[in-house]
C-alpha positions as CSV (number, residue, x, y, z in Angstrom):
1,X,-10.1,-15.8,17.9
2,X,-6.7,-14.5,16.8
3,X,-6.3,-17.6,14.5
4,X,-9.6,-16.6,12.9
5,X,-8.3,-13.1,12.2
6,X,-5.2,-14.6,10.6
7,X,-7.3,-16.9,8.5
8,X,-9.3,-13.9,7.2
9,X,-6.1,-12.2,6.1
10,X,-4.9,-15.3,4.2
11,X,-8.2,-15.9,2.3
12,X,-8.3,-12.3,1.0
13,X,-8.1,-12.5,-2.8
14,X,-6.7,-9.2,-4.0
15,X,-5.6,-10.1,-7.5
16,X,-2.4,-8.7,-9.0
17,X,-2.5,-5.2,-10.5
18,X,-0.5,-4.3,-13.6
19,X,2.2,-1.7,-13.4
20,X,1.9,1.5,-15.3
21,X,3.1,1.0,-18.8
22,X,6.1,3.1,-19.9
23,X,4.2,4.6,-22.9
24,X,1.6,5.9,-20.4
25,X,4.1,7.6,-18.2
26,X,3.2,11.2,-19.1
27,X,0.1,13.3,-19.5
28,X,-2.5,11.2,-21.2
29,X,-4.1,7.9,-20.0
30,X,-2.3,7.2,-16.8
31,X,-4.4,5.4,-14.2
32,X,-3.5,3.7,-11.0
33,X,-3.5,-0.1,-11.2
34,X,-6.8,-1.5,-9.9
35,X,-6.9,-3.6,-6.8
36,X,-9.9,-5.2,-5.1
37,X,-8.7,-5.2,-1.5
38,X,-6.2,-2.7,-0.3
39,X,-3.3,-3.0,2.2
40,X,-5.3,-1.1,4.8
41,X,-8.2,-3.5,4.4
42,X,-5.9,-6.5,4.9
43,X,-4.7,-4.9,8.2
44,X,-8.4,-4.2,9.1
45,X,-9.0,-8.0,9.0
46,X,-7.2,-8.2,12.4
47,X,-9.9,-6.1,14.0
48,X,-12.6,-7.7,16.2
49,X,-15.8,-8.6,14.5
50,X,-17.8,-5.9,16.2
51,X,-15.7,-3.0,14.8
52,X,-14.4,-4.5,11.6
53,X,-17.1,-3.3,9.3
54,X,-16.8,0.3,10.7
55,X,-13.0,0.2,10.2
56,X,-13.3,-1.1,6.6
57,X,-16.0,1.4,5.8
58,X,-13.7,4.2,7.0
59,X,-10.8,2.9,5.0
60,X,-12.8,2.4,1.8
61,X,-14.2,5.9,2.1
62,X,-10.8,7.5,2.4
63,X,-9.3,5.5,-0.4
64,X,-12.1,6.7,-2.6
65,X,-11.4,10.3,-1.7
66,X,-7.6,9.8,-2.2
67,X,-8.2,8.2,-5.6
68,X,-10.4,11.0,-7.0
69,X,-7.5,13.3,-8.2
70,X,-5.9,10.3,-10.1
71,X,-9.1,9.3,-11.8
72,X,-10.6,12.6,-12.7
73,X,-8.7,14.7,-15.2
74,X,-10.8,17.9,-15.1
75,X,-10.3,19.9,-11.9
76,X,-13.8,21.3,-12.0
77,X,-15.4,17.9,-12.3
78,X,-13.2,16.7,-9.5
79,X,-14.2,19.6,-7.3
80,X,-17.8,18.8,-8.0
81,X,-17.4,15.2,-7.1
82,X,-15.7,16.1,-3.9
83,X,-18.4,18.6,-3.1
84,X,-21.0,15.8,-3.5
85,X,-19.1,13.6,-1.1
86,X,-18.8,16.5,1.3
87,X,-22.6,17.0,1.3
88,X,-23.2,13.3,1.6
89,X,-20.9,13.1,4.6
90,X,-22.5,16.1,6.3
91,X,-25.9,14.5,5.8
92,X,-24.8,11.6,8.0
93,X,-24.7,14.1,10.9
94,X,-28.1,15.6,10.3
95,X,-31.1,14.9,12.6
96,X,-32.3,12.5,11.4
97,X,-29.3,11.2,9.6
98,X,-29.5,10.7,5.8
99,X,-27.5,8.0,4.2
100,X,-27.2,8.3,0.4
101,X,-27.4,5.1,-1.6
102,X,-23.7,4.8,-2.4
103,X,-21.5,2.0,-1.1
104,X,-18.7,4.4,0.0
105,X,-21.1,6.6,1.9
106,X,-22.9,3.6,3.4
107,X,-19.6,2.3,4.7
108,X,-18.7,5.7,6.1
109,X,-22.2,5.8,7.8
110,X,-21.2,2.5,9.6
111,X,-18.1,4.2,10.9
112,X,-19.9,7.3,12.0
113,X,-22.5,5.3,13.9
114,X,-19.8,3.3,15.8
115,X,-18.5,4.2,19.2
116,X,-15.5,6.4,18.6
117,X,-16.3,7.0,15.0
118,X,-15.3,10.1,13.0
119,X,-16.6,13.5,13.8
120,X,-17.9,15.9,11.1
121,X,-15.0,18.3,11.6
122,X,-12.5,15.5,11.1
123,X,-14.2,14.4,7.9
124,X,-14.3,17.9,6.6
125,X,-10.6,18.4,7.4
126,X,-9.6,15.2,5.4
127,X,-11.8,16.4,2.5
128,X,-10.1,19.8,2.6
129,X,-6.7,18.2,2.4
130,X,-7.7,16.2,-0.7
131,X,-9.5,19.2,-2.2
132,X,-6.1,21.0,-2.5
133,X,-5.4,18.8,-5.6
134,X,-8.3,20.3,-7.5
135,X,-7.3,23.8,-6.4
136,X,-3.9,23.6,-7.9
137,X,-2.0,23.7,-4.6
138,X,1.6,22.4,-4.7
139,X,4.0,21.0,-2.1
140,X,6.5,23.8,-1.6
141,X,8.7,21.8,0.7
142,X,9.1,18.2,1.9
143,X,7.6,19.5,5.2
144,X,4.5,20.5,3.3
145,X,4.3,17.1,1.7
146,X,4.7,15.4,5.0
147,X,1.9,17.6,6.5
148,X,-0.3,16.4,3.7
149,X,0.4,12.8,4.7
150,X,-0.4,13.7,8.3
151,X,-3.7,15.3,7.3
152,X,-4.9,12.4,5.2
153,X,-3.5,9.0,6.0
154,X,-2.4,10.0,9.5
155,X,-5.8,11.5,10.3
156,X,-7.6,8.4,9.1
157,X,-5.3,6.1,11.2
158,X,-6.0,8.2,14.3
159,X,-9.8,7.9,13.8
160,X,-9.4,4.1,13.1
161,X,-7.5,3.7,16.3
162,X,-10.2,5.5,18.2
163,X,-12.8,3.2,16.7
164,X,-10.8,0.2,17.8
165,X,-10.6,1.5,21.4
166,X,-14.3,2.3,21.4
167,X,-13.7,6.0,22.0
168,X,-11.4,5.4,24.9
169,X,-7.9,6.8,25.1
170,X,-4.8,5.1,23.8
171,X,-1.3,4.9,25.2
172,X,1.4,7.5,24.4
173,X,3.4,4.8,22.7
174,X,0.6,3.9,20.4
175,X,-0.1,7.6,19.8
176,X,3.4,8.1,18.7
177,X,3.3,5.0,16.5
178,X,0.1,6.3,14.8
179,X,1.8,9.6,13.9
180,X,4.8,7.9,12.4
181,X,2.8,5.2,10.6
182,X,0.5,7.9,9.0
183,X,3.5,10.0,7.9
184,X,5.3,7.0,6.4
185,X,2.2,5.5,4.7
186,X,1.0,8.9,3.4
187,X,4.3,9.7,1.8
188,X,4.6,6.2,0.3
189,X,1.1,6.5,-1.2
190,X,2.0,9.8,-2.7
191,X,5.2,8.3,-4.1
192,X,3.3,5.4,-5.6
193,X,0.9,7.7,-7.3
194,X,3.7,9.8,-8.8
195,X,3.3,8.6,-12.5
196,X,-0.3,9.7,-12.5
197,X,0.1,12.9,-10.4
198,X,3.1,14.1,-12.3
199,X,1.5,13.4,-15.7
200,X,-1.7,15.2,-14.8
201,X,0.0,18.3,-13.4
202,X,-0.9,17.6,-9.8
203,X,1.5,18.2,-6.9
204,X,3.8,15.2,-7.1
205,X,7.1,16.3,-5.5
206,X,8.2,19.3,-3.4
207,X,9.0,22.4,-5.4
208,X,12.3,22.8,-3.6
209,X,13.3,19.3,-4.7
210,X,12.4,20.1,-8.3
211,X,14.4,23.2,-8.2
212,X,17.4,21.3,-6.9
213,X,17.1,18.8,-9.7
214,X,16.7,21.5,-12.4
215,X,13.0,20.7,-13.1
216,X,9.7,22.5,-13.4
217,X,6.2,21.0,-12.9
218,X,5.7,21.3,-16.7
219,X,8.9,19.4,-17.5
220,X,8.1,16.9,-14.8
221,X,4.8,16.2,-16.5
222,X,6.4,15.2,-19.8
223,X,8.2,12.2,-18.4
224,X,11.2,12.9,-20.5
225,X,13.7,13.5,-17.8
226,X,13.5,10.4,-15.5
227,X,17.0,10.9,-14.1
228,X,16.2,14.4,-12.8
229,X,12.8,13.2,-11.6
230,X,14.6,10.4,-9.7
231,X,16.9,12.9,-8.1
232,X,13.9,15.0,-7.0
233,X,12.4,11.8,-5.5
234,X,15.2,11.4,-3.0
235,X,14.0,13.7,-0.2
236,X,10.5,12.1,-0.4
237,X,11.8,8.6,0.0
238,X,14.2,9.7,2.6
239,X,11.5,11.3,4.7
240,X,9.4,8.1,4.4
241,X,12.4,6.0,5.4
242,X,13.0,8.2,8.4
243,X,9.4,7.9,9.6
244,X,9.5,4.1,9.2
245,X,12.9,3.8,11.0
246,X,11.4,5.7,13.9
247,X,8.3,3.6,13.8
248,X,10.4,0.5,14.1
249,X,11.5,1.7,17.5
250,X,7.9,1.6,18.7
251,X,6.1,-1.5,19.8
252,X,2.6,-1.4,18.5
253,X,-0.2,-2.9,20.6
254,X,-2.7,-5.4,19.3
255,X,-5.4,-2.8,19.9
256,X,-4.2,-0.4,17.2
257,X,-2.5,-2.8,14.8
258,X,-5.6,-3.1,12.6
259,X,-5.5,0.7,12.1
260,X,-1.9,1.1,11.3
261,X,-0.5,-2.4,10.5
262,X,-0.3,-1.7,6.8
263,X,2.6,0.6,7.5
264,X,4.6,-2.6,7.9
265,X,4.4,-2.9,4.1
266,X,6.1,0.4,3.5
267,X,9.7,-1.0,3.3
268,X,8.7,-3.3,0.4
269,X,7.4,-0.3,-1.6
270,X,10.3,1.9,-0.7
271,X,12.8,-0.8,-1.8
272,X,11.1,-0.9,-5.2
273,X,10.8,2.9,-5.5
274,X,14.4,3.4,-4.5
275,X,15.7,0.8,-7.0
276,X,13.6,2.0,-9.9
277,X,15.7,3.8,-12.6
278,X,12.6,5.4,-14.0
279,X,10.2,6.7,-11.4
280,X,7.5,7.0,-14.0
281,X,7.4,3.2,-14.1
282,X,8.1,2.6,-10.4
283,X,4.6,1.4,-9.3
284,X,4.8,-2.2,-8.3
285,X,2.9,-4.1,-5.7
286,X,4.5,-6.9,-3.7
287,X,2.9,-10.3,-4.2
288,X,-0.3,-10.9,-2.1
289,X,1.2,-13.8,-0.1
290,X,4.2,-11.7,0.8
291,X,2.0,-8.9,2.1
292,X,-0.2,-11.3,4.0
293,X,2.8,-13.0,5.7
294,X,4.4,-9.7,6.5
295,X,1.3,-8.5,8.2
296,X,0.9,-11.7,10.2
297,X,4.4,-11.6,11.5
298,X,4.1,-7.9,12.4
299,X,0.9,-8.6,14.3
300,X,2.7,-11.1,16.4
301,X,5.9,-9.0,17.0
302,X,4.2,-5.6,17.3
303,X,6.9,-4.2,15.1
304,X,6.0,-2.5,11.9
Protein backbone atom coordinates (compact mmCIF):
# COMPACT_ATOMS: atom_id res chain seq x y z
CA UNK A 1 0.00 0.00 0.00
CA UNK A 2 2.77 2.43 0.90
CA UNK A 3 4.59 1.57 -2.34
CA UNK A 4 1.41 2.49 -4.20
CA UNK A 5 1.38 5.92 -2.57
CA UNK A 6 5.01 6.49 -3.55
CA UNK A 7 4.18 5.49 -7.11
CA UNK A 8 1.41 8.08 -7.22
CA UNK A 9 3.87 10.78 -6.20
CA UNK A 10 6.37 9.74 -8.86
CA UNK A 11 3.87 9.75 -11.72
CA UNK A 12 2.52 13.26 -10.95
CA UNK A 13 3.38 15.39 -13.98
CA UNK A 14 3.56 18.97 -12.81
CA UNK A 15 5.38 20.62 -15.66
CA UNK A 16 7.96 23.32 -15.06
CA UNK A 17 6.79 26.89 -14.53
CA UNK A 18 8.70 29.86 -15.88
CA UNK A 19 10.24 32.35 -13.48
CA UNK A 20 8.94 35.91 -13.34
CA UNK A 21 10.70 37.91 -16.03
CA UNK A 22 12.81 40.86 -14.86
CA UNK A 23 10.91 43.31 -17.07
CA UNK A 24 7.72 42.29 -15.27
CA UNK A 25 9.04 42.80 -11.78
CA UNK A 26 7.08 45.91 -10.89
CA UNK A 27 3.50 47.07 -11.17
CA UNK A 28 2.07 45.84 -14.45
CA UNK A 29 1.71 42.30 -15.76
CA UNK A 30 3.17 40.25 -12.95
CA UNK A 31 1.59 36.85 -12.52
CA UNK A 32 2.62 33.82 -10.54
CA UNK A 33 4.00 30.99 -12.68
CA UNK A 34 1.33 28.40 -13.51
CA UNK A 35 1.61 24.92 -12.15
CA UNK A 36 -0.68 21.96 -12.66
CA UNK A 37 -0.06 20.11 -9.39
CA UNK A 38 1.12 21.87 -6.26
CA UNK A 39 3.56 20.78 -3.57
CA UNK A 40 0.63 20.27 -1.20
CA UNK A 41 -1.08 18.00 -3.71
CA UNK A 42 2.10 15.95 -4.06
CA UNK A 43 2.14 15.46 -0.30
CA UNK A 44 -1.56 14.56 -0.37
CA UNK A 45 -0.74 11.59 -2.61
CA UNK A 46 0.57 9.85 0.52
CA UNK A 47 -2.93 9.82 2.01
CA UNK A 48 -5.04 6.69 2.07
CA UNK A 49 -7.50 6.33 -0.77
CA UNK A 50 -10.56 6.94 1.37
CA UNK A 51 -9.51 10.44 2.41
CA UNK A 52 -7.28 11.49 -0.48
CA UNK A 53 -10.01 13.19 -2.54
CA UNK A 54 -11.18 15.19 0.46
CA UNK A 55 -7.62 16.30 1.23
CA UNK A 56 -6.94 17.33 -2.36
CA UNK A 57 -10.27 19.16 -2.49
CA UNK A 58 -9.35 21.16 0.61
CA UNK A 59 -5.87 21.97 -0.72
CA UNK A 60 -7.11 23.10 -4.14
CA UNK A 61 -9.78 25.29 -2.58
CA UNK A 62 -7.26 27.06 -0.37
CA UNK A 63 -4.77 27.54 -3.18
CA UNK A 64 -7.53 29.14 -5.23
CA UNK A 65 -8.30 31.53 -2.37
CA UNK A 66 -4.63 32.30 -1.78
CA UNK A 67 -4.08 32.99 -5.46
CA UNK A 68 -6.91 35.49 -5.90
CA UNK A 69 -4.99 38.59 -4.76
CA UNK A 70 -2.17 37.82 -7.19
CA UNK A 71 -4.49 37.27 -10.15
CA UNK A 72 -6.98 40.10 -9.64
CA UNK A 73 -5.70 43.65 -9.91
CA UNK A 74 -8.82 45.54 -8.83
CA UNK A 75 -9.52 45.25 -5.07
CA UNK A 76 -13.28 45.64 -5.57
CA UNK A 77 -13.41 42.81 -8.08
CA UNK A 78 -11.28 40.67 -5.80
CA UNK A 79 -13.57 41.36 -2.87
CA UNK A 80 -16.57 40.41 -5.00
CA UNK A 81 -14.93 37.16 -6.07
CA UNK A 82 -14.11 36.31 -2.48
CA UNK A 83 -17.68 37.13 -1.46
CA UNK A 84 -18.93 34.68 -4.09
CA UNK A 85 -16.70 31.97 -2.67
CA UNK A 86 -17.86 32.81 0.84
CA UNK A 87 -21.51 32.39 -0.18
CA UNK A 88 -20.70 29.18 -2.04
CA UNK A 89 -18.91 27.76 1.02
CA UNK A 90 -21.73 28.74 3.36
CA UNK A 91 -24.21 27.00 1.05
CA UNK A 92 -22.38 23.71 1.68
CA UNK A 93 -23.59 23.89 5.29
CA UNK A 94 -27.23 24.64 4.43
CA UNK A 95 -29.99 22.10 4.95
CA UNK A 96 -30.09 20.70 2.36
CA UNK A 97 -26.55 21.47 1.24
CA UNK A 98 -26.14 23.29 -2.08
CA UNK A 99 -23.03 22.57 -4.16
CA UNK A 100 -22.39 25.14 -6.88
CA UNK A 101 -21.11 23.88 -10.21
CA UNK A 102 -17.51 24.93 -9.74
CA UNK A 103 -14.55 22.52 -9.50
CA UNK A 104 -13.06 24.28 -6.47
CA UNK A 105 -16.36 24.33 -4.60
CA UNK A 106 -17.07 20.72 -5.54
CA UNK A 107 -13.69 19.75 -4.11
CA UNK A 108 -14.38 21.68 -0.92
CA UNK A 109 -17.76 19.94 -0.70
CA UNK A 110 -15.94 16.60 -0.68
CA UNK A 111 -13.82 17.79 2.24
CA UNK A 112 -16.82 19.18 4.15
CA UNK A 113 -18.69 15.90 3.78
CA UNK A 114 -15.77 13.81 5.07
CA UNK A 115 -15.31 12.78 8.68
CA UNK A 116 -13.29 15.51 10.40
CA UNK A 117 -13.86 17.95 7.54
CA UNK A 118 -13.72 21.74 7.85
CA UNK A 119 -16.35 23.57 9.84
CA UNK A 120 -18.05 26.72 8.59
CA UNK A 121 -16.34 28.93 11.16
CA UNK A 122 -12.94 27.61 10.08
CA UNK A 123 -13.64 28.32 6.41
CA UNK A 124 -14.88 31.81 7.24
CA UNK A 125 -11.76 32.54 9.28
CA UNK A 126 -9.49 31.48 6.40
CA UNK A 127 -11.48 33.64 3.97
CA UNK A 128 -11.25 36.57 6.40
CA UNK A 129 -7.47 36.23 6.45
CA UNK A 130 -7.26 36.35 2.65
CA UNK A 131 -9.82 39.16 2.44
CA UNK A 132 -7.33 41.41 4.23
CA UNK A 133 -5.44 41.76 0.93
CA UNK A 134 -8.43 43.39 -0.75
CA UNK A 135 -9.00 45.65 2.26
CA UNK A 136 -5.55 47.22 2.02
CA UNK A 137 -4.30 45.70 5.27
CA UNK A 138 -0.54 45.56 5.77
CA UNK A 139 1.88 43.52 7.84
CA UNK A 140 3.06 45.94 10.49
CA UNK A 141 5.60 43.50 11.97
CA UNK A 142 7.09 40.10 11.26
CA UNK A 143 4.82 38.77 14.01
CA UNK A 144 1.79 39.99 12.04
CA UNK A 145 3.10 38.33 8.89
CA UNK A 146 3.66 35.10 10.82
CA UNK A 147 0.13 35.33 12.21
CA UNK A 148 -1.15 35.55 8.64
CA UNK A 149 0.75 32.36 7.79
CA UNK A 150 -0.78 30.65 10.83
CA UNK A 151 -4.31 31.77 9.87
CA UNK A 152 -4.03 30.51 6.30
CA UNK A 153 -1.59 27.68 5.58
CA UNK A 154 -1.44 26.69 9.24
CA UNK A 155 -5.23 26.53 9.57
CA UNK A 156 -5.55 24.43 6.41
CA UNK A 157 -2.87 22.01 7.62
CA UNK A 158 -4.70 21.57 10.92
CA UNK A 159 -7.96 20.78 9.14
CA UNK A 160 -6.13 18.41 6.80
CA UNK A 161 -4.61 16.56 9.74
CA UNK A 162 -8.05 16.20 11.29
CA UNK A 163 -9.36 14.78 8.02
CA UNK A 164 -6.57 12.22 8.03
CA UNK A 165 -7.38 11.19 11.59
CA UNK A 166 -11.09 10.88 10.82
CA UNK A 167 -11.90 13.55 13.35
CA UNK A 168 -9.95 11.87 16.13
CA UNK A 169 -7.31 13.64 18.19
CA UNK A 170 -3.65 13.81 17.24
CA UNK A 171 -0.56 13.64 19.40
CA UNK A 172 1.02 16.68 21.02
CA UNK A 173 4.13 16.12 18.92
CA UNK A 174 2.15 16.11 15.68
CA UNK A 175 0.21 19.16 16.83
CA UNK A 176 3.44 21.06 17.40
CA UNK A 177 4.74 19.94 14.00
CA UNK A 178 1.57 21.19 12.30
CA UNK A 179 1.98 24.63 13.88
CA UNK A 180 5.60 24.90 12.77
CA UNK A 181 4.95 23.52 9.29
CA UNK A 182 2.09 25.95 8.73
CA UNK A 183 4.19 28.89 9.91
CA UNK A 184 7.14 27.94 7.70
CA UNK A 185 5.15 27.11 4.60
CA UNK A 186 2.92 30.16 4.94
CA UNK A 187 5.90 32.51 5.16
CA UNK A 188 7.62 30.81 2.24
CA UNK A 189 4.49 31.10 0.11
CA UNK A 190 4.26 34.82 0.87
CA UNK A 191 7.94 35.21 0.03
CA UNK A 192 7.52 33.38 -3.28
CA UNK A 193 4.62 35.68 -4.15
CA UNK A 194 6.69 38.79 -3.38
CA UNK A 195 7.23 39.97 -7.01
CA UNK A 196 3.48 40.04 -7.60
CA UNK A 197 2.42 41.29 -4.17
CA UNK A 198 4.97 44.10 -4.13
CA UNK A 199 4.19 45.16 -7.69
CA UNK A 200 0.46 45.33 -7.03
CA UNK A 201 0.76 47.23 -3.78
CA UNK A 202 -0.32 44.33 -1.57
CA UNK A 203 1.24 43.64 1.80
CA UNK A 204 4.53 41.99 0.85
CA UNK A 205 6.98 42.64 3.70
CA UNK A 206 6.60 43.92 7.28
CA UNK A 207 6.44 47.69 7.57
CA UNK A 208 9.10 47.61 10.30
CA UNK A 209 11.46 45.82 7.90
CA UNK A 210 10.73 48.38 5.17
CA UNK A 211 11.45 51.21 7.58
CA UNK A 212 14.75 49.64 8.60
CA UNK A 213 15.71 49.28 4.92
CA UNK A 214 14.71 52.85 4.08
CA UNK A 215 11.76 51.85 1.88
CA UNK A 216 8.09 52.68 1.58
CA UNK A 217 5.38 50.46 0.02
CA UNK A 218 5.24 52.79 -2.99
CA UNK A 219 8.98 52.58 -3.57
CA UNK A 220 8.89 48.83 -3.02
CA UNK A 221 6.31 48.55 -5.82
CA UNK A 222 8.60 50.17 -8.39
CA UNK A 223 11.15 47.36 -8.25
CA UNK A 224 13.95 49.89 -8.63
CA UNK A 225 15.71 49.28 -5.31
CA UNK A 226 16.36 45.53 -5.18
CA UNK A 227 19.22 45.86 -2.67
CA UNK A 228 16.98 47.57 -0.13
CA UNK A 229 14.16 45.11 -0.84
CA UNK A 230 16.61 42.27 -0.25
CA UNK A 231 17.55 43.77 3.11
CA UNK A 232 13.88 44.03 4.07
CA UNK A 233 13.45 40.37 3.11
CA UNK A 234 15.93 39.19 5.75
CA UNK A 235 13.57 38.97 8.78
CA UNK A 236 10.94 37.11 6.74
CA UNK A 237 13.37 34.45 5.55
CA UNK A 238 14.89 34.26 9.04
CA UNK A 239 11.48 33.62 10.60
CA UNK A 240 10.76 30.89 8.06
CA UNK A 241 14.19 29.33 8.74
CA UNK A 242 13.58 29.38 12.47
CA UNK A 243 10.22 27.65 12.06
CA UNK A 244 11.76 24.97 9.86
CA UNK A 245 14.73 24.46 12.17
CA UNK A 246 12.30 23.86 15.03
CA UNK A 247 10.22 21.60 12.79
CA UNK A 248 13.27 19.47 12.07
CA UNK A 249 13.42 18.65 15.78
CA UNK A 250 9.98 17.02 15.52
CA UNK A 251 9.32 13.55 14.19
CA UNK A 252 6.20 13.64 12.04
CA UNK A 253 3.94 10.60 12.09
CA UNK A 254 2.80 8.87 8.90
CA UNK A 255 -0.74 9.89 9.85
CA UNK A 256 -0.28 13.63 9.40
CA UNK A 257 2.51 13.57 6.79
CA UNK A 258 0.11 14.02 3.82
CA UNK A 259 -1.19 17.19 5.46
CA UNK A 260 2.15 18.88 6.20
CA UNK A 261 4.78 16.95 4.23
CA UNK A 262 5.21 19.74 1.68
CA UNK A 263 6.93 21.80 4.39
CA UNK A 264 9.92 19.52 3.73
CA UNK A 265 10.40 21.45 0.49
CA UNK A 266 10.78 24.80 2.26
CA UNK A 267 14.60 24.63 2.53
CA UNK A 268 14.91 24.37 -1.26
CA UNK A 269 12.85 27.51 -1.73
CA UNK A 270 14.58 29.35 1.09
CA UNK A 271 17.99 28.53 -0.35
CA UNK A 272 17.03 30.10 -3.66
CA UNK A 273 15.37 33.10 -2.05
CA UNK A 274 18.35 33.74 0.20
CA UNK A 275 20.81 33.48 -2.70
CA UNK A 276 18.84 35.75 -5.04
CA UNK A 277 20.46 39.15 -5.56
CA UNK A 278 17.20 40.56 -6.89
CA UNK A 279 14.12 39.46 -4.88
CA UNK A 280 11.90 40.63 -7.71
CA UNK A 281 13.24 37.71 -9.74
CA UNK A 282 13.58 35.23 -6.91
CA UNK A 283 10.72 32.88 -7.78
CA UNK A 284 12.08 29.53 -8.86
CA UNK A 285 10.71 26.06 -8.35
CA UNK A 286 12.97 23.07 -7.73
CA UNK A 287 12.78 20.37 -10.41
CA UNK A 288 9.87 17.97 -10.14
CA UNK A 289 12.01 14.90 -9.53
CA UNK A 290 13.87 16.70 -6.76
CA UNK A 291 10.63 17.53 -4.98
CA UNK A 292 9.29 14.01 -5.43
CA UNK A 293 12.43 12.39 -4.03
CA UNK A 294 12.56 14.84 -1.11
CA UNK A 295 8.99 14.02 -0.16
CA UNK A 296 9.58 10.28 -0.41
CA UNK A 297 12.64 10.40 1.84
CA UNK A 298 10.81 12.64 4.32
CA UNK A 299 7.89 10.22 4.41
CA UNK A 300 10.25 7.42 5.43
CA UNK A 301 12.26 9.40 7.99
CA UNK A 302 9.44 11.44 9.48
CA UNK A 303 11.72 14.47 9.29
CA UNK A 304 10.68 17.55 7.38
